[in-house]
LOZA-253033 format. One record per residue (C-alpha): x, y, z; residue in one letter. Coordinates in steps of 0.2 Angstrom, whole numbers, padded with zeros to 4 digits, always signed. Example, Ala and Ser with C-alpha at 12.3 -4.5 7.8 and 13.67 -1.06 7.14 Angstrom:
// residues 2
+0062-0022+0039A;+0068-0005+0036S;
// end
This chain:
// residues 623
+0426+0170-1650M;+0443+0176-1657E;+0455+0183-1643Q;+0463+0201-1647K;+0482+0203-1647K;+0493+0219-1642F;+0497+0230-1657D;+0514+0238-1655L;+0513+0248-1671N;+0497+0256-1666S;+0505+0261-1649F;+0520+0269-1656I;+0508+0279-1668G;+0498+0285-1653M;+0513+0292-1644L;+0519+0301-1660L;+0502+0308-1662L;+0502+0314-1644G;+0519+0322-1646G;+0514+0332-1661I;+0498+0338-1652M;+0509+0345-1638L;+0521+0353-1649W;+0507+0362-1659W;+0499+0369-1643M;+0515+0376-1637N;+0520+0385-1653T;+0503+0393-1654Q;+0504+0403-1637K;+0500+0422-1639P;+0514+0436-1637D;+0515+0445-1620E;+0507+0463-1619T;+0515+0478-1610P;+0503+0475-1596E;+0511+0459-1593A;+0529+0466-1590T;+0535+0467-1573T;+0534+0483-1562Q;+0553+0484-1561T;+0555+0484-1580E;+0542+0498-1581Q;+0551+0509-1568T;+0568+0507-1576T;+0562+0511-1594N;+0552+0527-1588A;+0567+0533-1578A;+0579+0531-1592E;+0567+0540-1604N;+0564+0555-1592A;+0583+0557-1588Q;+0587+0557-1606N;+0573+0570-1610N;+0578+0581-1594L;+0596+0581-1600T;+0592+0586-1617E;+0580+0600-1611N;+0593+0607-1598T;+0606+0608-1611V;+0594+0616-1623L;+0588+0629-1610N;+0605+0633-1603D;+0611+0636-1621S;+0596+0648-1625L;+0598+0657-1608Q;+0616+0660-1611Q;+0613+0666-1628I;+0599+0678-1621A;+0611+0684-1608L;+0625+0687-1620Q;+0614+0697-1631N;+0608+0707-1617K;+0624+0710-1606F;+0638+0706-1618G;+0654+0703-1608A;+0644+0704-1592F;+0634+0689-1596A;+0647+0679-1587Y;+0642+0686-1570G;+0624+0685-1574A;+0625+0667-1577S;+0636+0662-1562T;+0627+0673-1549T;+0610+0670-1540K;+0599+0683-1533E;+0600+0687-1515G;+0607+0699-1502S;+0620+0700-1488T;+0619+0709-1472T;+0633+0718-1463I;+0630+0727-1446E;+0638+0734-1430N;+0631+0740-1414N;+0625+0756-1423L;+0619+0752-1440V;+0613+0738-1451K;+0615+0737-1469L;+0608+0725-1482T;+0616+0724-1499V;+0607+0716-1513D;+0616+0705-1526N;+0606+0714-1540K;+0615+0731-1542G;+0627+0728-1527G;+0618+0742-1519Q;+0611+0745-1501I;+0593+0741-1500I;+0590+0743-1482E;+0599+0755-1469A;+0593+0753-1451L;+0599+0765-1438V;+0599+0756-1422K;+0595+0763-1405N;+0582+0775-1413Y;+0564+0773-1416K;+0551+0783-1427T;+0538+0794-1418Y;+0526+0779-1419D;+0539+0767-1411S;+0544+0758-1427L;+0562+0753-1432P;+0570+0768-1440L;+0575+0765-1458Y;+0584+0777-1469L;+0583+0765-1484V;+0569+0752-1486K;+0556+0747-1498D;+0565+0754-1514K;+0565+0772-1508N;+0583+0773-1513A;+0593+0769-1529S;+0612+0768-1532F;+0617+0765-1550N;+0632+0767-1562I;+0628+0770-1580N;+0641+0766-1593F;+0644+0761-1611G;+0653+0745-1617T;+0665+0743-1632T;+0652+0732-1640D;+0640+0746-1641N;+0629+0742-1626R;+0622+0754-1612I;+0622+0745-1595L;+0616+0750-1578N;+0623+0742-1563T;+0606+0742-1554K;+0601+0729-1567D;+0616+0717-1565L;+0620+0703-1553L;+0635+0705-1542F;+0644+0691-1533T;+0646+0694-1515P;+0660+0689-1503S;+0660+0693-1485L;+0676+0692-1475T;+0684+0699-1459K;+0699+0709-1458N;+0702+0710-1439G;+0687+0719-1432E;+0682+0726-1449T;+0669+0717-1460Q;+0673+0718-1478V;+0659+0714-1491L;+0665+0713-1509S;+0652+0714-1522M;+0659+0710-1539K;+0651+0712-1556L;+0661+0699-1566K;+0667+0698-1584V;+0678+0684-1579A;+0686+0678-1563E;+0700+0691-1564D;+0690+0704-1573K;+0676+0714-1564F;+0669+0730-1557L;+0669+0729-1538E;+0659+0738-1524Y;+0669+0736-1508R;+0660+0739-1491Y;+0670+0740-1475E;+0662+0742-1458M;+0670+0745-1442K;+0662+0743-1424E;+0656+0758-1416G;+0655+0769-1432D;+0641+0775-1443Y;+0653+0778-1457R;+0655+0763-1469V;+0670+0763-1481G;+0665+0761-1500F;+0676+0759-1515A;+0671+0758-1533V;+0685+0751-1543R;+0687+0740-1559S;+0700+0727-1564Q;+0704+0722-1582G;+0689+0732-1589L;+0699+0744-1600S;+0694+0734-1616N;+0676+0732-1610V;+0671+0749-1604I;+0669+0762-1618N;+0680+0777-1612S;+0673+0788-1626S;+0656+0788-1617Q;+0651+0796-1601E;+0651+0786-1585I;+0638+0792-1573N;+0635+0789-1554L;+0617+0791-1550D;+0611+0791-1532W;+0592+0795-1527N;+0583+0794-1511L;+0565+0798-1505K;+0566+0803-1487G;+0555+0794-1475F;+0545+0803-1462R;+0551+0799-1445H;+0544+0813-1434E;+0527+0818-1427K;+0526+0835-1435S;+0528+0832-1454L;+0528+0851-1456Q;+0543+0854-1444T;+0552+0839-1451E;+0550+0845-1469N;+0556+0862-1464M;+0572+0855-1457Y;+0575+0843-1471S;+0588+0850-1483Y;+0601+0845-1496Y;+0618+0850-1490Y;+0635+0848-1500Y;+0653+0853-1498K;+0661+0861-1513A;+0677+0871-1515D;+0679+0869-1496D;+0663+0877-1492E;+0647+0870-1486V;+0631+0875-1494D;+0613+0869-1497Y;+0600+0869-1510L;+0584+0879-1509Q;+0568+0870-1509M;+0563+0862-1526N;+0579+0867-1534D;+0593+0860-1544N;+0611+0865-1547E;+0626+0860-1557V;+0641+0860-1545V;+0660+0857-1546N;+0673+0850-1534D;+0661+0841-1523I;+0668+0832-1507D;+0652+0826-1500W;+0633+0827-1502V;+0621+0825-1488A;+0602+0820-1489F;+0597+0827-1472K;+0580+0822-1465Q;+0579+0833-1449H;+0587+0822-1436F;+0595+0809-1448F;+0606+0810-1463S;+0612+0799-1478S;+0629+0805-1483V;+0641+0800-1498L;+0659+0806-1497T;+0672+0805-1511S;+0690+0807-1509E;+0691+0811-1527T;+0680+0827-1529P;+0665+0825-1541L;+0664+0838-1555N;+0650+0844-1566N;+0638+0836-1553A;+0619+0839-1554T;+0610+0841-1538L;+0591+0841-1535K;+0579+0843-1521S;+0561+0841-1522I;+0548+0845-1509D;+0538+0829-1509F;+0527+0831-1494A;+0521+0848-1495G;+0506+0850-1483E;+0500+0832-1485D;+0499+0826-1467V;+0498+0808-1472D;+0513+0808-1483S;+0526+0794-1480V;+0540+0804-1487Y;+0547+0822-1484T;+0558+0826-1499K;+0566+0818-1514T;+0585+0820-1516Y;+0596+0816-1531G;+0614+0816-1536L;+0621+0813-1554K;+0639+0815-1557A;+0651+0809-1571P;+0665+0797-1565L;+0682+0798-1573A;+0693+0783-1579L;+0711+0782-1573T;+0721+0771-1586N;+0705+0764-1592G;+0699+0759-1575E;+0687+0766-1561L;+0696+0769-1545N;+0686+0779-1532Y;+0687+0779-1513N;+0671+0784-1505M;+0662+0783-1489Q;+0644+0781-1483W;+0636+0788-1468F;+0619+0783-1462Y;+0615+0790-1445G;+0609+0804-1433P;+0613+0822-1437T;+0621+0824-1420D;+0632+0840-1419Y;+0643+0832-1406N;+0645+0816-1416L;+0648+0825-1433L;+0660+0837-1425K;+0671+0822-1420S;+0674+0818-1439Y;+0688+0831-1440E;+0692+0839-1457G;+0675+0834-1465T;+0664+0850-1460S;+0650+0837-1458L;+0645+0846-1442N;+0638+0860-1452E;+0623+0850-1458I;+0617+0851-1440A;+0611+0868-1445D;+0615+0879-1430L;+0611+0895-1439G;+0622+0907-1449W;+0633+0921-1443G;+0632+0926-1425I;+0618+0914-1421F;+0628+0899-1426G;+0643+0907-1416F;+0632+0908-1400L;+0626+0890-1402N;+0644+0883-1405R;+0653+0893-1392T;+0640+0895-1378I;+0624+0885-1379F;+0632+0868-1384Y;+0646+0869-1372P;+0634+0873-1358V;+0622+0860-1363F;+0636+0847-1364N;+0641+0851-1347M;+0624+0850-1339L;+0619+0834-1347K;+0635+0826-1340G;+0627+0826-1323F;+0608+0829-1326I;+0598+0816-1335G;+0581+0825-1336N;+0582+0836-1352Y;+0568+0847-1346G;+0578+0852-1331L;+0593+0855-1342I;+0582+0868-1352I;+0577+0876-1336I;+0595+0878-1330L;+0601+0884-1347M;+0587+0897-1346T;+0593+0903-1329I;+0611+0904-1336V;+0606+0915-1350V;+0595+0926-1340R;+0609+0929-1327I;+0621+0933-1341L;+0608+0945-1348M;+0603+0953-1332S;+0617+0967-1332P;+0609+0973-1349V;+0592+0973-1341L;+0598+0983-1327Y;+0606+0996-1339K;+0589+0997-1348S;+0580+1000-1332Y;+0592+1013-1326L;+0590+1023-1343S;+0571+1021-1341S;+0572+1028-1323A;+0582+1043-1329K;+0570+1046-1344M;+0556+1046-1331K;+0565+1060-1321V;+0568+1072-1336I;+0552+1068-1344R;+0543+1084-1337P;+0557+1095-1344E;+0555+1087-1361M;+0537+1091-1361E;+0540+1109-1357E;+0551+1110-1372I;+0537+1103-1383N;+0526+1117-1376K;+0539+1130-1378K;+0543+1126-1396Y;+0526+1120-1404P;+0523+1117-1423G;+0532+1110-1437K;+0543+1126-1440E;+0551+1123-1423N;+0554+1104-1425A;+0573+1106-1427M;+0575+1118-1412K;+0564+1107-1402R;+0574+1091-1406Q;+0590+1100-1402Q;+0584+1106-1385E;+0578+1089-1380I;+0594+1081-1385M;+0603+1094-1375A;+0593+1089-1359V;+0596+1071-1362Q;+0615+1074-1364R;+0616+1084-1348K;+0606+1070-1338A;+0618+1057-1345G;+0603+1048-1354V;+0606+1038-1370N;+0591+1035-1380M;+0599+1020-1388M;+0601+1012-1371S;+0582+1007-1372G;+0585+0998-1389C;+0601+0989-1384I;+0594+0976-1373P;+0581+0971-1386A;+0595+0971-1399L;+0606+0960-1388M;+0592+0948-1385Q;+0588+0945-1403M;+0604+0935-1407P;+0600+0924-1392V;+0582+0922-1398F;+0586+0916-1415F;+0601+0905-1409A;+0590+0896-1398L;+0576+0895-1411F;+0589+0884-1420K;+0596+0875-1405F;+0581+0867-1398F;+0572+0860-1414P;+0588+0853-1421T;+0597+0846-1406N;+0594+0827-1408I;+0597+0825-1389E;+0580+0832-1385F;+0572+0820-1398R;+0559+0809-1389Q;+0565+0815-1372K;+0549+0819-1361G;+0546+0832-1348F;+0530+0834-1338L;+0516+0831-1350W;+0527+0833-1366A;+0532+0816-1373N;+0545+0824-1385D;+0554+0840-1382L;+0559+0841-1400S;+0541+0842-1406S;+0525+0849-1400Y;+0516+0843-1384D;+0497+0839-1385T;+0485+0841-1371V;+0470+0840-1382F;+0467+0834-1400Q;+0455+0845-1410L;+0442+0836-1421P;+0446+0849-1434F;+0461+0860-1440K;+0462+0878-1437I;+0472+0888-1450P;+0490+0893-1445F;+0486+0884-1428Y;+0484+0866-1431G;+0473+0851-1425D;+0479+0851-1407H;+0481+0861-1392V;+0499+0863-1385S;+0500+0869-1367L;+0518+0875-1366F;+0515+0888-1380P;+0500+0894-1370I;+0510+0896-1354L;+0524+0905-1364A;+0511+0917-1371S;+0503+0921-1354V;+0521+0924-1347A;+0525+0936-1361I;+0509+0945-1359F;+0513+0949-1341F;+0531+0953-1345Y;+0525+0966-1358M;+0512+0973-1347K;+0525+0975-1333M;+0537+0983-1346N;+0524+0995-1353Q;+0528+1009-1340S;+0547+1007-1344Q;+0544+1008-1363Q;+0533+1023-1360A;+0547+1032-1350N;+0560+1028-1363M;+0550+1037-1377Q;+0551+1055-1379A;+0535+1065-1377P;+0525+1064-1393T;+0529+1078-1405Q;+0517+1086-1417E;+0515+1077-1433G;+0522+1061-1426M;+0513+1045-1422P;+0509+1041-1404D;+0520+1026-1400M;+0511+1023-1383S;+0495+1017-1392K;+0505+1005-1403M;+0513+0998-1388M;+0496+0995-1380K;+0491+0985-1396W;+0508+0975-1396M;+0504+0969-1378I;+0490+0959-1385Y;+0496+0955-1402F;+0513+0948-1397S;+0506+0934-1386P;+0493+0929-1399I;+0506+0928-1412M;+0517+0917-1401M;+0503+0906-1397L;+0499+0902-1415F;+0517+0901-1421F;+0523+0890-1407F;+0509+0878-1406N;+0517+0867-1419N;+0535+0870-1414Y;+0547+0861-1402A;+0540+0861-1385S;+0557+0863-1378G;+0558+0880-1386L;+0541+0885-1378S;+0547+0879-1361L;+0563+0890-1363Y;+0552+0905-1367Y;+0540+0902-1353F;+0554+0900-1340I;+0564+0915-1348S;+0549+0927-1347N;+0545+0921-1329L;+0564+0925-1324L;+0564+0941-1333T;+0548+0947-1323I;+0556+0942-1307A;+0573+0951-1311I;+0563+0966-1317M;+0553+0966-1300F;+0569+0965-1290I;+0578+0979-1300I;+0563+0990-1299K;+0559+0989-1281N;+0576+0984-1273Y;+0590+0991-1284V;+0585+1007-1293I;+0582+1022-1282D;+0573+1036-1292E;+0578+1049-1279D;+0596+1046-1280K;+0595+1046-1299I;+0586+1063-1299H;+0600+1070-1287A;+0613+1063-1299Q;+0605+1071-1314I;+0605+1088-1305E;+0623+1086-1302E;+0627+1081-1320N;+0618+1097-1326K;+0630+1108-1316K;+0645+1100-1324K;+0651+1107-1341P;+0647+1095-1355V;+0662+1090-1365K;+0657+1087-1383K;+0665+1074-1394S;+0670+1079-1412K;+0655+1069-1418F;+0643+1078-1407R;+0650+1095-1413E;+0648+1090-1431R;+0630+1084-1427L;+0625+1100-1418D;+0633+1110-1432A;+0622+1101-1445A;+0607+1103-1435M;+0610+1122-1433K;+0612+1123-1451Q;+0596+1114-1455A;+0587+1125-1443Q;+0593+1141-1451E;+0588+1134-1468Q;+0571+1130-1462Q;+0569+1147-1454A;+0575+1155-1471A;+0562+1145-1480Q;+0548+1150-1469Q;+0553+1169-1471R;+0552+1166-1490T;+0535+1159-1489K;+0529+1174-1479K;+0535+1186-1492K;
// end
């Protein structure tokens, strides 16, 4: 058997063949798929792509937005693109104002320390019930409204004064500015409207209009009474006037306008008088007991440019229509919006009732007691007049039999002139003046109408309670009716009932006095005594219906006033006036010669002439 040997050449060939096989296997490995990449590589690539897309989209959107703003607002696109929506609040211990960046206007005005009739915070401006706007044209033929534009706010402090600057910018150094300045302890807020660098932006050939509108919120329990005392006041040509209900006027030289809502007012004052201003007042509430608003007020006035710029110093007032407060603003005449009445009625309130009221409230905290004390003061002041009236009544009672004899002596229409002449002669000898019976009533009428304004408009009585009345400035309610009675209401007020009962007994007691003051009924003349009997019942009923929806403080006054009058009349009648002495005095007066005045002589001559003419006419008829 042949032995095998090692073959070197075969071994080398095998190694080469193995190397070739390994090389081939490595070069044929498949490519890596995206799923095989690492998580880090995926995140990095995605972030880079998203960032690139966002940058491209932001640049594109900003450019489109800038173009849109430029097309819409022109030069004022700068402010619109650099300012965001929002609001700024300024406040002191009396009032809180919220100013919106959009329009730079007041969107909330909260009067602190006061509540609505249903105990809610008292807002004069809220929920878009008010709008302040300046409408103007631009040199690039646009018509813009500030209420649509964004203002840039800047709140600073100047000592104790808060300063809020709202700028509508064209550039950093070119803008329209609303500047609010609020001090501590003051309802007034300084307000300036001025522009800088806009002489080439604002079109001076077009009218620039200030437009202020407000819908007055309901704040009081009686919508009817609140609406009745809500008025549009304004001062023009140094005189304060007001608009009638549902009226509009064009007025010049206006210093201020006041949107009065019974006890609270929104006022805009301008140092530069406004001319050619359109004022409007619309009765929004009417008889709607569920209405949120009372009236709608509006002011539209053109503004003038000075050297191509706006420059107006104004002032806001959001606060109570308090006569004492408004009177302290000297030189403004704002106290006249407190509505104390015209002529002698306002004079009595300003010179008598408010000073007495201010004195009493200085040491008495109960406002019902203040009303009672004021009533006592008024009755004491009027008691001499009441005494004179009773004295004349007693004199007329003494001479009444003589006047009845004259009626019998001269009967018929043909003797009417002679009869009247003889009656007047008897009265003159007795020292009786027929007008003395009317004077007390005439003197009390101004007091009646003055207090008719004083109690319902004096904010000091608002939400001040007395006995069962929760609010002396509104009606009291002791029973709520399930239905509404025409002219009466849907509730029963007790103070008007008491006042009506008191006036019934007063008139009943006064009936005999009134009967004495009347001359005996002459032929062909109506019997006044029968009319007086009807008035005794008619007057209390009328008062009951009228005062049921009125201020309970006023009903309390008339109740106490009539009680005091009854007491004074009782004292005068039973302890002061002595009819026997009066009769004796009249008899003495008859013995004295009566000195006639020149007026009396002319009157007697005229009556004698008329009597002669009447007699001549009767003789002609007989023929």
